[in-house]
C-alpha positions, 0 to 999 in steps of 0.5 A: 486286805493289803490292796484295800485302803481303810481310812476316814472320809474327807469332807469333799468326798460327799458324792462318793459317800452319797453313792455308797449310802444309796447302794447300801439302801438298795441292798435286799436287807436294807429294811433290816439294817437302816432306819431310812429308805432309798427313796428318802435318801435319794430325795435329800439335797446335795447340801445334806450330803455335804454336811453329813460327810463333813460331820464324819470326816477326817479330823471330826471329833464326835463322828467318824465315817470310815471307808474301804476303797479297792485298788482302783479307789472305788468305795466298797465298804463303810461304817460310822462311829458316833461318840456318846457321852456319859450322862446324855440320852441316846437317840432311842431315849435311853441314858448313856451310862459310859463314854461309848462309841456307837457303830452305825451304817455298816455296809459292805458291797455284796461282791466283797462280803466274806473277804474279811473286809468287814472285820478290817472296817470294824478294827478301824472303827474300834481303834478310832473309838478307843483312841477317843476314850470310849469305855465300850462300843455298841451297836443296834441290830434288827432282831431278824438280821441274823447274818449281822448278829452272827458277825457281831458275835464273831468279832466279840460283841455280846447282846446286853438284853436291851431291846429298842422298839422300832416306832416305824414298824410296830411289833419289831425290835432292835437289839443292843450289842456291846464290846467292852474295852479290853475285850477286842 
């Protein structure tokens, strides 16, 4: 892992952020992992990608996109951490009871999977969230995405029992997993 660079994106790196997101959306399990399609994302204008990347770039206070770059500088993995404030309502309409991080957009290129890179990305995301006072970190995973669920359990996340119905896919649900501060 020492040959990889793990860091937050910079605002001017939107073309690389766009390329990595589009690669993620072409993954065979993208329909289980992401709430948008490749076609939807590919149709977005450059202004969208610039704004999205700047919103999660180095120095941003509420969102951070972390990437892994290989020795040649090619981006091979990413995740994003959103901060959710106690007393607000999350994207699914549930009340936020604690200041928490919310990990989204997890993707590692297939050729890098199994290398330990995902764990390193999670460590960086957790460090960022804990450093901003998060009391726990959560994520939402499709009920059929067994590979992701096994990984999340292995790195300490546990299911809460909360399910989130997918409005775009009636009858399908996502599951909430959390990691309490001090358990990582």
